[in-house]
VEXPA-317442 format. One record per atom (N, C-alpha, C): residue in one letter; x, y, z. Coordinates in steps of 0.001 Angstrom, whole numbers, plus 500000, padded with zeros to 6 digits. Layout:
AXYZ
...
This chain:
M506212485975502383
M505871486678503571
M504232486698503766
G503792486375504826
G502291486334504935
G501773487694505313
L500563487889505410
L500019489191505660
L500416490011506963
H500499489240507935
H501043489933509325
H502370490402509012
E503445489704508276
E504568490336508046
E504661491338507028
L503828491403506061
L503599492566505077
L503094493719505721
T502042493407506823
T501557494615507609
T502707495264508467
E503484494576509018
E504468495000510086
E505818495679509202
D505936495233508055
D506966495770507183
D506440497366506846
L505148497260506376
L504479498821506069
L504697499680507143
R504213498948508382
R504152499855509472
R505395500479509902
R506663499685509860
R507774500018509876
R508318501189508925
R507820500917507743
R508306502069506646
R507642503326506656
V506288503277507113
V505540504406507229
V505776505427508419
S506389504718509355
S506704505308510610
S507823506631510351
Q508541506486509288
Q509727507198508759
Q508999508280507806
A507758507953507189
A507377508731506156
A506567510162506562
P506475511093505639
P505853512378505963
P504109511959506046
Q503447512828506716
Q502019512601506796
Q501439512430505452
L500685511535505129
L499972511098503901
L498803511904503678
G497873512118504713
G496626512879504618
G495640512249504092
Y495599510900503786
Y494731510134503003
Y494690508782503628
K493445508105503255
K493344506544503597
K493445505655502422
V494425504472502354
V494735503882501346
V494463502449502040
K493923501733501127
K493515500195501249
K494370499453500205
F495130498569500700
F495895497641499728
F495055496321499838
D494362495965498910
D493409494894498694
D494418493868497889
L494685492796498934
L495511491888498207
L494948490468497960
G493479490559497621
G492587489591497158
G492436488402498326
D492517487307498011
D492436486290499147
D493417486325500319
D494270486883500190
D495256487226501221
D495017488152502300
G494048489069502044
G493648490118502888
G493705491467502608
I493529492406503428
I493646493771503413
I494647494273504368
I495266495359503827
I496049496345504466
I495834497723504362
F495289498338505528
F494654499659505549
F495625500542506191
W495844501564505303
W496723502580505856
W495750503937506129
D495690504233507443
D495092505556507634
D495964506772508024
G496392507566507126
G497365508517507242
G496728509927507439
T495535509832508118
T494913511243508167
T495000511838509516
G495546511048510312
G495618511707511739
G497141512031512165
N497516512345513292
N498749512674513529
N499615511486513581
I498888510394514108
I499583509036514096
I499223508051513136
V499980507716512213
V499636506673511074
V499249505581511749
Q498162504910511144
Q497518503557511650
Q497541502657510551
I498129501461510704
I498238500474509752
I497675499195510438
T496336498845509638
T495727497783510200
T495348496758508994
N494630495746509495
N494058494698508378
N492649494782508455
E491999495819508894
E490586496234508735
E490320496639507355
D489138496245507218
D488552496610505690
D487684497871506146
A487864499156505545
A487286500368505540
A487216501041504276
D486374502169504366
D486571503031503032
D487890503763503116
A488273503767501816
A489574504525501636
A489362505421500492
D490395506654500337
D490472507589499367
D491011507013498075
T491819505996498262
T492561505320497144
T492668503814497598
V492170502886496549
V492356501277496785
V493458500780495804
I494194500063496102
I495399499492495360
I495170498137495375
R494879497408494217
R494579496031494366
R495938495202493474
L496326494292494344
L497423493416493714
L497646492359494620
S498473491494494051
S498555490297494914
S499612490508496053
A499445489406497013
A500417489541498163
A501902489556497714
E502161488653496557
E503563488504496020
E503985489708495243
N503100490252494677
N503395491641494072
N503577492876494898
F502744492759496033
F503067493752497061
F504425493549497924
E504781492233498096
E506140492139498680
E507235492554497641
K507111492140496433
K508118492748495375
K508149494094495315
L506975494623495540
L507121496146495333
L507624496863496463
M507527496165497790
M508174496685498813
M509598496436498943
N510062495559498305
N511389495061498383
N512299495813497129
G511709496469496182
G512240497092495089
G512039496215494134
G511623494978494026
G511749493950492877
G510718494317491974
L509830495184491862
L508571495516490985
L508295497041490934
D508690497776489772
D508458499017489582
D507009499364489598
P506668500235490538
P505207500408490581
P504290500864489248
T505161501742488464
T504639502508487163
T504442501001486119
M505477500179486212
M505632499100485234
M504343498153485677
A504285497799486984
A503292496957487401
A501956497316487147
F501659498783487089
F500369499446486721
F500069499176485290
M501072499361484425
M500936499322482952
M500672497898482403
L501315496848483288
L501008495514482919
L499820494788483685
G499008495765484618
G497894495202484927
G498195494360486222
K499390494400486889
K499652493721487956
K499082494314489276
L498978495800489061
L498497496678490112
L497408497490489639
K496307497756490233
K495180498459489778
K494903499597490804
V494554500636490480
V494145501813491305
V492910502271491091
E492127502269492164
E490781502971492070
E490902504319493190
G490283505238492739
G490175506446493526
G491264507448493118
K491927508268493980
K492838509245493833
K494175508651493459
M494578508789492133
M495793508269491257
M497009509229491999
G496805510334492372
G498000511095492854
G498507510526494208
V497658509772495055
V497792509347496252
V498766508182495882
A498401507407495015
A499057506012494609
A500383506574494305
M500553507581493515
M501842507947492948
M502624508405493943
K502223509177495031
K503023509571496131
K503644508331497009
L502848507215496951
L503255506148497747
L504420505528497084
S504511505525495879
S505321504630495235
S506749505016495388
S507047506223495868
S508322506641496470
S508873506217497819
W507742505949498662
W507948505538499947
W508011504071500186
L507316503343499342
L507297501745499459
L508746501212499103
G509170501552497954
G510618500744497637
G511699501017498557
D512511499998498599
D513627500076499690
D514623501327499192
């Protein structure tokens, strides 16, 4: 799955999620950025690079696995496949929303 497909998949999933109240950046390295602005009444998912409360760094392949339930977020963090900068509580909140 490419950046566009991953962005659309996340956009579809968060439309059902409760309001997050934070900005999150998924840094997929050379594959790009997915930016989740959950601070307003309408969630914005873009590929813009902006300041975020939490930055989650992982490969596009691991992001896809995470979204499809093939990668446990806690295990990915412990194995170094996923790195979190900023508010860890926000990242923990996301883990329940991203998997299938």
